[in-house]
C-alpha positions in Angstrom: -14.1 -39.9 28.2 -16.9 -37.7 25.8 -15.5 -34.2 27.7 -12.0 -34.8 26.7 -13.1 -35.3 23.2 -15.5 -32.2 23.1 -12.3 -30.0 23.9 -10.3 -31.9 21.8 -13.1 -30.8 19.2 -12.8 -27.4 20.4 -9.2 -26.9 19.7 -8.9 -28.5 16.6 -12.1 -26.6 15.4 -10.4 -23.3 16.7 -7.1 -24.3 14.9 -8.9 -24.9 11.7 -10.5 -21.2 12.0 -7.7 -19.4 12.7 -5.6 -21.0 9.5 -8.1 -20.6 7.2 -8.9 -16.9 9.2 -4.7 -16.1 8.0 -5.0 -17.6 4.7 -8.1 -15.6 3.5 -6.8 -12.6 4.9 -2.8 -13.2 4.0 -4.3 -13.8 0.2 -6.2 -11.0 0.2 -3.5 -8.2 1.5 -1.3 -9.9 -0.8 -3.8 -9.0 -3.5 -4.3 -5.5 -2.9 -0.5 -4.9 -1.9 0.2 -5.9 -5.3 -3.1 -4.5 -6.6 -1.2 -1.4 -5.2 2.1 -1.6 -6.5 1.3 -2.0 -9.9 2.9 0.7 -11.7 3.8 2.4 -8.6 7.9 3.5 -8.0 9.6 2.5 -4.9 13.0 4.5 -4.0 15.6 3.1 -1.6 18.3 4.7 -0.3 19.8 6.9 -3.6 22.3 8.8 -3.2 22.3 12.6 -5.4 24.8 14.7 -5.5 24.4 18.3 -6.1 22.4 19.2 -9.3 21.6 15.7 -10.7 18.4 14.0 -10.2 17.2 10.6 -9.6 14.8 9.4 -12.8 12.1 6.8 -12.5 9.1 5.6 -14.9 5.8 4.2 -14.2 4.7 2.0 -16.7 1.1 1.7 -18.4 -0.4 4.0 -15.3 -4.5 5.0 -16.7 -5.9 8.5 -16.5 -7.8 9.2 -13.6 -5.0 7.6 -11.1 -4.4 8.9 -8.0 -0.5 9.1 -7.6 0.8 9.7 -3.5 4.6 10.5 -3.5 6.0 10.4 -0.4 9.9 11.3 0.1 12.5 11.1 3.0 15.9 12.4 3.2 19.0 12.3 4.7 19.9 15.1 5.7 16.6 16.2 5.9 17.4 19.5 4.6 18.8 19.7 1.7 16.5 20.7 -1.1 14.7 18.6 -3.6 12.9 19.5 -6.8 10.5 16.1 -7.8 8.8 16.7 -11.1 6.1 14.3 -11.9 5.6 14.3 -16.1 2.4 12.7 -18.5 3.2 9.8 -20.6 2.9 13.0 -23.5 5.4 14.9 -21.6 3.2 17.7 -20.2 4.4 18.4 -16.8 2.0 16.9 -14.2 3.0 18.1 -11.0 6.5 20.2 -9.5 7.0 20.0 -6.0 9.9 22.5 -4.3 10.5 19.9 -0.8 12.5 21.9 1.2 11.9 19.5 4.1 11.5 16.3 4.4 9.5 13.7 5.6 7.5 15.1 2.3 3.9 13.5 0.5 1.4 15.1 -1.5 -0.5 13.4 -3.9 -2.1 14.6 -7.8 -4.0 12.1 -10.3 -3.2 11.3 -13.9 -4.7 12.8 -16.7 -2.9 11.0 -19.4 -2.6 6.9 -19.9 0.6 5.7 -20.2 4.5 5.4 -18.7 4.9 8.5 -16.7 8.4 9.9 -15.3 9.6 10.4 -11.9 12.4 13.0 -11.5 13.8 14.0 -8.2 16.7 16.5 -8.5 18.7 17.7 -5.9 18.5 21.3 -5.7 21.1 22.1 -2.8 25.0 22.1 -2.4 25.1 18.8 -0.4 24.8 15.3 -1.3 21.7 13.7 0.0 20.2 10.0 0.4 16.8 9.7 -0.9 14.3 6.9 0.1 10.1 7.2 -0.8 7.9 5.7 -3.4 5.0 6.6 -5.8 1.9 4.6 -5.0 -0.3 4.4 -8.0 -3.6 4.2 -6.6 -7.1 3.5 -8.4 -8.8 5.7 -5.5 -9.0 9.2 -7.2 -10.9 11.7 -5.9 -13.9 12.7 -7.8 -16.3 16.1 -6.7 -15.3 15.9 -3.3 -15.9 12.4 -3.0 -14.5 8.7 -4.1 -16.6 7.0 -7.0 -17.2 3.9 -6.3 -19.9 2.8 -8.8 -17.9 3.8 -12.0 -14.6 2.2 -11.1 -14.0 -1.6 -11.3 -10.4 -1.1 -9.1 -12.2 0.7 -6.7 -14.8 -2.1 -6.3 -12.4 -4.5 -5.7 -10.3 -2.6 -3.5 -13.5 -2.8 -1.4 -14.2 -6.4 -2.1 -11.0 -7.4 -1.2 -11.2 -4.7 2.2 -14.5 -6.8 3.1 -12.7 -10.4 2.4 -9.5 -9.1 5.0 -12.3 -8.3 7.4 -13.7 -11.7 7.5 -10.5 -13.3 7.4 -9.8 -11.0 10.5 -13.2 -12.5 11.8 -12.0 -15.8 11.4 -8.7 -15.9 13.6 -10.4 -13.9 16.3 -12.8 -16.5 16.2 -10.5 -19.2 15.8 -8.4 -17.9 18.7 -11.3 -17.7 21.0 -12.3 -21.2 20.4 -8.6 -22.4 20.8 -8.5 -20.6 24.5 -12.5 -22.4 25.3 -11.0 -25.4 24.0 -7.4 -25.4 25.9 -9.8 -24.5 29.3 -12.1 -27.3 28.9 -9.6 -29.7 27.8 -6.9 -28.6 31.0 -10.0 -29.2 33.3 -10.6 -32.6 31.8 
């Protein structure tokens, strides 16, 4: 009878570890996703006629943030021009996109609202999907500075917590397997 309880106890401990790991990892992933999407722009199935543009504003983007532009279009060969404009009105980057998918990065110079404009410079109508993600991880002198950037420190910390959650999930699954085997044998 004591062996059955031990198998059952292992099952309960395994389930508790699994649930705890799922909660910890889930909350950490949610927090990291929220941090990355803050100030980002998502483009979902937007149709752009020839010589017209799609314009979106990214609110309160700090200086020194890395912006990751990713665009895909249907048809893929319609030429597009993507322009990112700084808060002060200066052009930060211009990309002449001749084929999609297209991805590029740039780093902001000023703080404030930044504007993304995607113009259809072709002769056919195009449907565009994509995003401009606002990442606190900007390259500095050939590497990423973790010490001077609290946003990067937070991402690293949450990354470690996600790993700890995954370790708890794995430990929980192993305990459930061991507990199930022990419970069935008895």
